[in-house]
C-alpha angles and dihedrals in degrees: 000000000000122000091247091054091052093051091049091051092049091051091051092049092048093050089047094053091048094050090048091052092050090053094212121255093344095067128240115339109244130204087219116114120201128185111210120201141181142185119259100264130096098249096046091044091049094051092044090054088051090055090051094050092048093051092046089051086058089056096254121147105245131197117191125218099167129168094021095160135263130339099286101056093039094052092044090053089053092049093051093048094249085119129034101191140007138159112268133172124241092226090051091049091055101039101037111024099029091035092219112167095201110085118221119223097175113085097209094048092047091054093049090052097050093044089056095040097050094055087089089069095042091244131135131212112217123204113313123228122249094241117102111216092185121155122262142152127261129193136176107267094236089054093048093049090047092061096029092242119164105136139037088257090057090048091051090055094053099032092109089062095049142074118229128203121193142172125253117291096020093102094054104037121099088221088055137047099332091055093048093050087057094049093049097036090127095046103055096298094250088279111153132210087245134353133187139175122246130186110271093240089053100043095120095049093085090057091047091050096042090243094124134025097211134022136193109255139183123231092239097049111130090209092073093069097023093055096035094239127161118245112211121232118249094226093169094052089237106152120070126222118287108194113169121230143163108271106198138175108253094228092063092046089050089051092056114014092180087076088078096058093047095049093044089055088063097051100077093049093059098082125156092261094046093050092045089054093047094049093048091052087060102033098033128080093286092066093199119185115262092229093053095048092048095047094047091050091053093046093047089053093044095241094128136021121253 
């Protein structure tokens, strides 16, 4: 082969190697493998899928373990290393994992407390979103008007006349029904005529079907606006802040520090209004696929390539 042909071949091989290293529009291909998880509710699944898409856009090899269950199994999977990252809430971190009895209503202070407390598990909390997915109570407007219920205090007074539906864990957590029963011990104790558990993803069905009068809601639920429900006022300041944030194993963050900046860029976009809209696209009449909703949101906000 002539010298010129050898030089041409060398140029082609060099360019090919360079393009392969760049990995095209998805960034450099990494040897890092990360398992992304989530709890088994629409919002957590949506945000978990966003984490997975962002990591894949960085060129990271991602395995999905989404909709694992409630808080306990998902966090245990993270501790064991079966998961590397999932969306968790600051209020849950304080009240459930750290078992702190003093609720925190200041977002910055809550973040400070969980960051310090989770060092024992070698985990890090990245920047939390501004949305506050705190618990609450929702009723049909006509039912609330019938009993004159606008606040938690009103609900406590009429609890013995009403049926409550709630998702798993709410009846055993101190930042749930047991805590409310203590606060309102002198006003009926938040003890209902009847109460029953419903799967988290179906928590509004009992209201739709007139099987319950009041259901446990979350401040970012799309159904509140979509179904025209009344969200009761927390007039006693009971529920702590629940800002969602990536909870990640430190070893994975140390392996690729750029993950922090990528995830932190998502945080300010997840407002109450934005998350309500995203949730309603999935849970509302459109019944959109979680993967499609998550991907389009990231593309629209220029966090991933198409």
